[in-house]
C-alpha positions in Angstrom: -44.9 12.8 -52.7 -46.4 11.0 -49.7 -49.9 10.3 -48.6 -50.6 10.6 -44.9 -53.7 8.7 -43.7 -56.3 10.8 -42.0 -59.6 9.6 -40.5 -61.7 7.0 -42.3 -65.4 6.6 -42.4 -67.9 3.8 -42.4 -71.3 4.5 -43.9 -74.3 2.3 -43.6 -77.1 3.0 -46.0 -80.5 1.7 -44.8 -83.7 1.4 -46.7 -86.1 4.0 -45.4 -89.3 3.5 -47.4 -90.0 4.6 -50.9 -90.4 7.9 -52.7 -93.6 9.0 -54.4 -92.2 7.6 -57.6 -91.4 4.2 -56.1 -87.6 4.6 -55.7 -86.0 3.4 -52.5 -85.4 6.1 -50.0 -82.1 5.7 -48.0 -81.0 6.8 -44.6 -77.3 7.1 -43.9 -75.5 6.4 -40.7 -71.8 7.5 -40.5 -69.1 6.4 -38.2 -65.4 7.5 -37.9 -62.9 4.6 -38.2 -59.2 4.2 -38.1 -57.8 4.4 -41.6 -55.6 1.4 -41.0 -58.5 -0.9 -40.1 -58.8 -4.0 -42.1 -61.6 -4.2 -44.7 -63.1 -7.4 -43.3 -63.1 -5.9 -39.8 -64.9 -2.7 -41.1 -67.4 -4.9 -43.0 -68.1 -7.1 -39.9 -68.6 -4.0 -37.7 -71.0 -2.6 -40.3 -73.0 -5.9 -40.4 -73.1 -5.9 -36.6 -74.4 -2.3 -36.4 -76.9 -2.9 -39.2 -78.3 -5.9 -37.3 -79.3 -3.6 -34.5 -81.3 -1.4 -36.8 -85.0 -1.8 -37.5 -84.5 -0.9 -41.2 -83.0 -3.2 -43.8 -79.4 -2.7 -44.8 -78.9 -1.5 -48.4 -75.1 -1.2 -48.6 -71.9 -0.6 -46.6 -69.5 2.0 -47.8 -65.9 2.6 -46.5 -63.9 5.7 -47.4 -60.5 6.9 -46.4 -59.1 10.4 -46.6 -55.4 11.2 -47.1 -53.3 14.3 -46.8 -50.9 14.6 -49.8 -47.5 15.8 -48.7 -44.8 17.0 -51.0 
């Protein structure tokens, strides 16, 4: 079995106020990335994009999708 890399994604979760119960409300920005991009490069791009936002950064998430071939 082989795993063929498909598109990856970078998600930035930004703090967007609080709920009525006091929990943090999050806003998500999503971007397509190359699946072979280096983790540090993806992190640095996420930090750079987050610095352009007015809301504080909560977390950076990277995910990759693969097609499984038999």
